[in-house]
Backbone as a printed PyTorch tensor [residue, N CA C, xyz], in Angstrom:
tensor([[[109.7040,  81.9970, 130.7350],
         [109.4960,  82.2010, 129.3110],
         [109.1450,  83.6570, 129.0570]],

        [[109.7000,  84.1980, 128.0190],
         [109.5240,  85.6110, 127.7290],
         [108.4210,  85.8010, 126.6990]],

        [[107.4930,  86.7080, 126.9900],
         [106.4000,  86.9930, 126.0600],
         [106.8300,  88.0310, 125.0430]],

        [[106.3470,  87.8920, 123.8090],
         [106.6000,  88.9060, 122.7940],
         [105.6940,  90.0890, 123.0610]],

        [[106.2750,  91.2720, 123.0540],
         [105.5240,  92.4880, 123.3700],
         [105.4460,  93.3520, 122.1230]],

        [[104.3840,  94.1510, 122.0610],
         [104.2050,  95.0600, 120.9480],
         [103.6210,  96.3580, 121.4820]],

        [[104.0170,  97.4520, 120.8900],
         [103.5250,  98.7580, 121.3130],
         [102.2080,  99.0730, 120.6250]],

        [[101.3650,  99.8050, 121.3440],
         [100.0960, 100.2920, 120.8140],
         [100.0500, 101.7930, 121.0990]],

        [[ 99.8120, 102.5820, 120.0750],
         [ 99.7180, 104.0380, 120.2330],
         [ 98.2490, 104.3940, 120.3520]],

        [[ 97.8940, 105.0520, 121.4570],
         [ 96.5030, 105.4230, 121.7340],
         [ 96.4110, 106.9410, 121.6930]],

        [[ 95.6600, 107.4620, 120.7200],
         [ 95.4490, 108.9020, 120.5930],
         [ 94.2420, 109.2760, 121.4400]],

        [[ 94.3890, 110.3100, 122.2910],
         [ 93.3740, 110.6550, 123.2790],
         [ 92.7930, 112.0440, 123.0410]],

        [[ 91.5540, 112.2190, 123.4900],
         [ 90.9490, 113.5500, 123.4930],
         [ 91.4040, 114.3390, 124.7150]],

        [[ 91.4670, 113.6790, 125.8680],
         [ 91.8800, 114.2950, 127.1240],
         [ 92.8980, 113.3990, 127.8040]],

        [[ 93.8160, 114.0020, 128.5280],
         [ 94.8540, 113.2280, 129.2030],
         [ 94.4470, 112.7710, 130.5990]],

        [[ 93.2660, 113.1280, 131.0560],
         [ 92.8310, 112.7300, 132.3870],
         [ 92.7400, 111.2120, 132.5340]],

        [[ 92.3870, 110.5310, 131.4690],
         [ 92.1290, 109.1000, 131.5390],
         [ 93.3690, 108.2430, 131.2870]],

        [[ 94.5510, 108.8240, 131.3060],
         [ 95.7690, 108.0510, 131.0600],
         [ 95.9460, 106.9860, 132.1400]],

        [[ 95.5410, 107.2850, 133.3490],
         [ 95.6820, 106.3130, 134.4330],
         [ 94.8610, 105.0570, 134.1750]],

        [[ 93.7370, 105.1930, 133.5090],
         [ 92.8880, 104.0290, 133.2510],
         [ 93.4940, 103.1030, 132.1880]],

        [[ 94.4820, 103.5790, 131.4550],
         [ 95.1260, 102.7490, 130.4420],
         [ 96.0700, 101.7150, 131.0530]],

        [[ 96.4210, 101.8870, 132.3370],
         [ 97.3590, 100.9760, 132.9850],
         [ 96.8310,  99.5510, 133.0570]],

        [[ 95.5410,  99.3700, 133.0740],
         [ 94.9960,  98.0150, 133.1890],
         [ 95.0890,  97.2330, 131.8770]],

        [[ 95.3950,  97.9120, 130.7620],
         [ 95.5270,  97.2500, 129.4650],
         [ 96.9610,  96.8640, 129.1370]],

        [[ 97.9310,  97.4520, 129.8290],
         [ 99.3300,  97.1560, 129.5820],
         [100.2180,  98.1670, 130.2770]],

        [[101.4920,  98.1150, 129.9910],
         [102.4530,  99.0460, 130.5830],
         [102.4400, 100.3550, 129.8000]],

        [[102.1880, 101.4530, 130.4910],
         [102.2260, 102.7630, 129.8520],
         [103.6860, 103.1810, 129.7770]],

        [[104.2090, 103.2350, 128.5610],
         [105.6280, 103.5240, 128.3700],
         [105.8880, 105.0200, 128.2340]],

        [[105.0390, 105.7260, 127.5130],
         [105.2680, 107.1410, 127.2530],
         [103.9340, 107.8480, 127.0690]],

        [[103.8550, 109.0980, 127.5270],
         [102.6710, 109.9300, 127.3360],
         [103.1270, 111.2790, 126.8180]],

        [[102.6020, 111.6790, 125.6550],
         [102.9010, 112.9910, 125.0940],
         [101.7740, 113.9410, 125.4690]],

        [[102.1110, 114.9580, 126.2260],
         [101.0860, 115.9140, 126.6490],
         [100.7400, 116.8900, 125.5340]],

        [[101.7170, 117.2020, 124.7110],
         [101.4760, 118.1640, 123.6390],
         [100.6250, 117.5630, 122.5300]],

        [[100.9460, 116.3480, 122.0890],
         [100.2230, 115.7150, 120.9860],
         [ 99.0880, 114.8130, 121.4620]],

        [[ 98.9790, 114.6140, 122.7700],
         [ 97.8940, 113.8400, 123.3970],
         [ 97.8310, 112.4000, 122.8980]],

        [[ 98.9190, 111.6870, 123.0970],
         [ 98.9060, 110.2510, 122.8190],
         [ 99.6970, 109.5260, 123.8900]],

        [[ 99.4290, 108.2280, 124.0100],
         [100.1300, 107.3820, 124.9630],
         [100.6030, 106.1260, 124.2440]],

        [[101.7500, 105.6020, 124.6690],
         [102.2950, 104.3730, 124.0990],
         [102.1870, 103.2920, 125.1630]],

        [[101.4740, 102.2230, 124.8290],
         [101.3010, 101.0720, 125.7240],
         [102.0860,  99.8940, 125.1800]],

        [[102.5970,  99.0710, 126.0670],
         [103.1930,  97.8040, 125.6720],
         [102.3420,  96.6810, 126.2470]],

        [[101.9660,  95.7290, 125.3830],
         [101.1760,  94.5850, 125.8090],
         [101.5710,  93.3630, 124.9810]],

        [[101.0530,  92.1990, 125.3390],
         [101.3810,  90.9650, 124.6330],
         [100.8530,  91.0160, 123.2080]],

        [[101.6160,  90.4250, 122.2880],
         [101.2260,  90.4300, 120.8740],
         [ 99.9330,  89.6580, 120.6320]],

        [[ 99.6960,  88.6160, 121.4090],
         [ 98.5000,  87.8040, 121.1910],
         [ 97.2290,  88.5470, 121.6190]],

        [[ 97.3560,  89.5760, 122.4540],
         [ 96.1860,  90.3160, 122.9480],
         [ 95.9610,  91.6410, 122.2340]],

        [[ 96.7290,  91.9480, 121.2180],
         [ 96.6650,  93.2580, 120.5610],
         [ 95.2720,  93.5430, 119.9900]],

        [[ 94.6840,  92.5880, 119.2990],
         [ 93.3770,  92.8140, 118.6700],
         [ 92.2970,  93.0720, 119.7060]],

        [[ 92.2890,  92.3000, 120.7800],
         [ 91.2900,  92.4770, 121.8330],
         [ 91.4450,  93.8220, 122.5280]],

        [[ 92.6800,  94.1680, 122.8410],
         [ 92.9430,  95.4180, 123.5560],
         [ 92.6070,  96.6200, 122.6930]],

        [[ 92.9660,  96.5810, 121.4120],
         [ 92.6610,  97.7240, 120.5390],
         [ 91.1490,  97.8640, 120.3520]],

        [[ 90.4080,  96.7510, 120.3120],
         [ 88.9420,  96.8290, 120.2040],
         [ 88.3350,  97.4280, 121.4640]],

        [[ 88.8380,  97.0190, 122.6250],
         [ 88.3240,  97.5560, 123.8880],
         [ 88.6280,  99.0470, 124.0230]],

        [[ 89.8650,  99.4230, 123.6520],
         [ 90.2600, 100.8280, 123.7810],
         [ 89.4780, 101.7350, 122.8350]],

        [[ 89.1820, 101.2580, 121.6520],
         [ 88.4890, 102.1110, 120.6810],
         [ 87.0400, 102.3850, 121.0820]],

        [[ 86.4920, 101.6180, 122.0080],
         [ 85.1170, 101.8430, 122.4740],
         [ 84.9820, 103.0330, 123.4140]],

        [[ 86.0840, 103.4390, 124.0500],
         [ 86.0200, 104.5270, 125.0100],
         [ 85.8170, 105.8650, 124.3000]],

        [[ 85.0840, 106.7650, 124.9610],
         [ 84.7980, 108.0860, 124.3870],
         [ 86.0340, 108.9750, 124.3140]],

        [[ 86.9640, 108.7790, 125.2190],
         [ 88.1380, 109.6460, 125.2650],
         [ 89.2450, 109.2030, 124.3090]],

        [[ 89.0460, 108.1220, 123.5650],
         [ 90.0520, 107.6260, 122.6270],
         [ 89.6760, 108.0360, 121.2090]],

        [[ 90.5880, 108.7220, 120.5200],
         [ 90.3590, 109.0990, 119.1260],
         [ 90.6010, 107.9110, 118.2030]],

        [[ 91.7920, 107.3120, 118.3080],
         [ 92.1080, 106.1480, 117.4860],
         [ 93.2130, 105.3300, 118.1520]],

        [[ 93.3350, 104.0920, 117.7100],
         [ 94.3240, 103.1620, 118.2510],
         [ 95.1370, 102.6060, 117.0870]],

        [[ 96.4590, 102.6900, 117.1960],
         [ 97.3440, 102.2180, 116.1340],
         [ 98.3620, 101.2350, 116.7040]],

        [[ 98.4690, 100.0380, 116.1440],
         [ 99.5270,  99.1200, 116.5920],
         [100.8700,  99.5100, 115.9750]],

        [[101.9320,  99.2110, 116.6740],
         [103.2740,  99.4790, 116.1750],
         [103.7240,  98.3290, 115.2820]],

        [[104.4100,  98.6540, 114.2080],
         [104.8980,  97.6400, 113.2830],
         [106.3790,  97.3300, 113.4970]],

        [[106.9420,  97.8190, 114.5700],
         [108.3630,  97.6220, 114.8230],
         [108.7650,  96.1480, 114.9510]],

        [[107.9610,  95.2830, 115.5970],
         [108.3860,  93.8770, 115.6810],
         [108.4960,  93.1840, 114.3260]],

        [[107.8410,  93.7300, 113.3160],
         [107.8360,  93.1050, 112.0030],
         [108.8850,  93.6850, 111.0540]],

        [[109.6020,  94.7160, 111.4880],
         [110.6290,  95.3420, 110.6590],
         [111.9880,  94.6940, 110.8980]],

        [[112.7930,  94.7020, 109.8550],
         [114.1520,  94.1830, 109.9700],
         [115.0060,  95.2210, 110.6900]],

        [[115.6110,  94.8390, 111.8050],
         [116.4120,  95.7850, 112.5840],
         [117.9060,  95.4820, 112.5310]],

        [[118.3010,  94.4160, 111.8450],
         [119.7110,  94.1000, 111.6920],
         [120.1460,  94.5320, 110.2980]],

        [[121.0780,  95.4570, 110.2500],
         [121.5090,  96.0250, 108.9820],
         [122.9380,  95.5990, 108.6750]],

        [[123.2250,  95.4840, 107.4050],
         [124.5840,  95.2280, 106.9670],
         [125.2160,  96.5600, 106.6120]],

        [[126.5160,  96.6350, 106.7730],
         [127.1650,  97.9070, 106.4590],
         [127.2740,  98.0650, 104.9510]],

        [[127.2390,  99.2770, 104.4960],
         [127.3260,  99.5580, 103.0580],
         [128.6960,  99.1880, 102.5020]],

        [[129.7260,  99.3760, 103.2990],
         [131.0750,  99.0830, 102.8190],
         [131.2240,  97.6050, 102.4880]],

        [[130.7020,  96.7470, 103.3380],
         [130.7930,  95.3120, 103.0770],
         [130.0160,  94.9440, 101.8200]],

        [[128.8510,  95.5350, 101.6480],
         [128.0410,  95.2390, 100.4740],
         [128.7270,  95.7190,  99.1990]],

        [[129.3230,  96.9050,  99.2350],
         [130.0220,  97.4300,  98.0680],
         [131.2420,  96.5630,  97.7380]],

        [[131.9470,  96.1050,  98.7660],
         [133.1170,  95.2540,  98.5560],
         [132.7030,  93.9330,  97.9190]],

        [[131.5910,  93.3600,  98.3600],
         [131.1010,  92.1100,  97.7960],
         [130.7170,  92.2840,  96.3270]],

        [[130.0670,  93.3960,  95.9910],
         [129.6810,  93.6450,  94.6090],
         [130.8990,  93.8110,  93.7080]],

        [[131.9480,  94.4780,  94.1990],
         [133.1650,  94.6500,  93.4060],
         [133.8260,  93.3060,  93.1530]],

        [[133.8450,  92.4500,  94.1690],
         [134.4490,  91.1170,  93.9950],
         [133.6690,  90.2940,  92.9820]],

        [[132.3780,  90.3890,  92.9870],
         [131.5610,  89.6580,  92.0270],
         [131.8410,  90.1420,  90.6000]],

        [[131.9800,  91.4700,  90.4270],
         [132.2620,  92.0150,  89.1040],
         [133.6290,  91.5520,  88.5950]],

        [[134.6060,  91.4920,  89.4900],
         [135.9460,  91.0710,  89.1010],
         [135.9140,  89.5920,  88.7040]],

        [[135.2120,  88.7590,  89.4360],
         [135.1540,  87.3380,  89.1390],
         [134.4200,  87.0880,  87.8300]],

        [[133.4240,  87.8520,  87.5260],
         [132.6770,  87.7000,  86.2810],
         [133.5480,  88.0570,  85.0840]],

        [[134.3640,  89.1220,  85.2190],
         [135.1950,  89.5550,  84.1040],
         [136.3750,  88.6140,  83.8460]],

        [[136.8000,  87.8770,  84.8340],
         [137.9450,  86.9690,  84.6550],
         [137.5240,  85.7370,  83.9780]]])
C-alpha cells in the first residue's frame, strides 16, 4: 500500500543541522544560498513533525506544501474555446 506524501519546507539558521532532519523524513533538497530544506513525510504525520521541528533553535519556520491539494490536471484552452463556440451556435439556432 502506498502512503500519501507531502513536502515540508524547513527554513534554517545554519545548515550544519541538515543531517538531523533525516530522522523526520526524506530530505529531498537543500538550498545553501537561501538556507532551507525540503522534506517529504507522510501526510498524517505533518502536524506532529512540524511541531517538533519548530521547537529546535536552528529552525526559523516550517511551512507545509500545498501541492497535494492543488489541481494538477489541466484542460487545453483550444478544447475549452471549441466547446464554448459550439454552445453559442446551439443557443442561436
